[in-house]
Every structure is written in structure tokens, then in C-alpha cells.
C-alpha positions as a Markdown table, in Angstrom:
| # | Residue | x | y | z |
|---|---|---|---|---|
| 1 | Unk | 33.6 | -36.7 | 5.3 |
| 2 | Unk | 30.7 | -38.0 | 5.5 |
| 3 | Unk | 27.5 | -35.9 | 7.3 |
| 4 | Unk | 27.2 | -39.0 | 10.0 |
| 5 | Unk | 31.2 | -38.4 | 10.4 |
| 6 | Unk | 30.8 | -34.3 | 10.5 |
| 7 | Unk | 30.6 | -33.1 | 13.9 |
| 8 | Unk | 28.2 | -30.5 | 13.5 |
| 9 | Unk | 25.5 | -32.0 | 12.0 |
| 10 | Unk | 25.8 | -35.1 | 14.0 |
| 11 | Unk | 25.0 | -32.2 | 16.8 |
| 12 | Unk | 22.2 | -30.1 | 14.8 |
| 13 | Unk | 20.6 | -34.2 | 14.2 |
| 14 | Unk | 20.5 | -35.3 | 17.7 |
| 15 | Unk | 19.0 | -32.0 | 19.0 |
| 16 | Unk | 16.8 | -32.1 | 16.3 |
| 17 | Unk | 15.6 | -36.1 | 16.4 |
| 18 | Unk | 16.7 | -36.0 | 12.9 |
| 19 | Unk | 19.3 | -38.9 | 11.2 |
| 20 | Unk | 22.5 | -37.1 | 10.6 |
| 21 | Unk | 22.4 | -37.7 | 6.9 |
| 22 | Unk | 19.8 | -35.4 | 6.6 |
| 23 | Unk | 21.7 | -32.2 | 8.2 |
| 24 | Unk | 24.0 | -31.0 | 5.2 |
| 25 | Unk | 24.8 | -26.7 | 5.3 |
| 26 | Unk | 21.9 | -26.0 | 4.1 |
| 27 | Unk | 19.4 | -27.5 | 6.3 |
| 28 | Unk | 17.8 | -23.9 | 8.1 |
| 29 | Unk | 14.5 | -23.5 | 10.4 |
| 30 | Unk | 12.8 | -23.2 | 6.8 |
| 31 | Unk | 13.9 | -27.3 | 5.9 |
| 32 | Unk | 13.8 | -28.7 | 8.8 |
| 33 | Unk | 10.5 | -29.5 | 10.6 |
| 34 | Unk | 11.6 | -29.6 | 14.2 |
| 35 | Unk | 14.2 | -26.5 | 13.9 |
| 36 | Unk | 12.2 | -23.9 | 15.7 |
| 37 | Unk | 13.3 | -21.2 | 18.3 |
| 38 | Unk | 13.7 | -23.1 | 21.2 |
| 39 | Unk | 15.4 | -26.1 | 19.2 |
| 40 | Unk | 17.6 | -23.2 | 17.9 |
| 41 | Unk | 18.9 | -22.3 | 21.3 |
| 42 | Unk | 19.4 | -25.9 | 21.9 |
| 43 | Unk | 21.5 | -26.2 | 19.1 |
| 44 | Unk | 23.8 | -23.7 | 20.2 |
| 45 | Unk | 23.9 | -24.6 | 23.9 |
| 46 | Unk | 25.0 | -28.3 | 22.2 |
| 47 | Unk | 27.1 | -26.6 | 19.5 |
| 48 | Unk | 28.6 | -24.4 | 23.0 |
| 49 | Unk | 29.4 | -28.1 | 24.9 |
| 50 | Unk | 30.5 | -30.4 | 22.6 |
| 51 | Unk | 33.1 | -27.6 | 20.8 |
| 52 | Unk | 34.1 | -26.1 | 24.2 |
| 53 | Unk | 33.8 | -22.5 | 23.3 |
| 54 | Unk | 31.1 | -19.9 | 23.8 |
| 55 | Unk | 29.4 | -18.0 | 20.4 |
| 56 | Unk | 28.7 | -14.7 | 20.6 |
| 57 | Unk | 25.1 | -13.7 | 20.9 |
| 58 | Unk | 25.0 | -11.4 | 17.5 |
| 59 | Unk | 26.3 | -14.0 | 15.4 |
| 60 | Unk | 23.8 | -16.3 | 17.5 |
| 61 | Unk | 20.7 | -14.4 | 16.3 |
| 62 | Unk | 22.5 | -14.2 | 12.6 |
| 63 | Unk | 22.9 | -17.9 | 11.8 |
| 64 | Unk | 19.9 | -19.0 | 10.3 |
| 65 | Unk | 21.5 | -22.5 | 8.6 |
| 66 | Unk | 24.0 | -25.0 | 9.3 |
| 67 | Unk | 26.4 | -23.3 | 7.1 |
| 68 | Unk | 25.6 | -20.1 | 8.7 |
| 69 | Unk | 26.7 | -22.0 | 12.4 |
| 70 | Unk | 29.6 | -23.7 | 10.6 |
| 71 | Unk | 31.1 | -20.5 | 9.5 |
| 72 | Unk | 30.6 | -18.8 | 13.4 |
| 73 | Unk | 32.4 | -22.0 | 15.1 |
| 74 | Unk | 35.0 | -21.5 | 12.3 |
| 75 | Unk | 35.5 | -17.8 | 13.3 |
| 76 | Unk | 35.6 | -18.7 | 17.3 |
| 77 | Unk | 38.4 | -21.3 | 16.5 |
| 78 | Unk | 36.7 | -24.2 | 16.3 |
| 79 | Unk | 37.5 | -27.0 | 13.8 |
| 80 | Unk | 34.3 | -28.3 | 11.8 |
């Protein structure tokens, strides 16, 4: 699956105003210019809407990359 077809990467890219092909599991606030604390919250809200789940606050606070978000979503039963 390409990053463009990856729902998680697409949601993160949309929130950050990036091309989905530039977002991968290693993308994080340290590597992505528009990923600040406000956009982190916006990413979480967009993921909850996209995957129709509620993410636990502990996991949200600990997630430091797209890969962490992918693991968190899977832990909550989302297919990513």
C-alpha cells in the first residue's frame, strides 16, 4: 500500500497541509514542520472521526510519531 492510500498518513497529511507521500511512520513533530501541539490535537480529533473510535488520553499523550499513532489505533481495534 502506498502512503497516499494509507488512511492514517492521509489524515495526518490533511491536518498538516502536507502531501500524503511525505508522511510515514517515522514522521513526528521533530521531522514535520507544521506538527505542533495544536495540530497534534487536530490529528487526534481527525483520527477519532476517521476511524470512529475514541483514543485514550494516556496513549494520545505518549504518541510521538505516526508509527506510535498507528500502534495506538491498532490497540483500539482500528484497521490501519
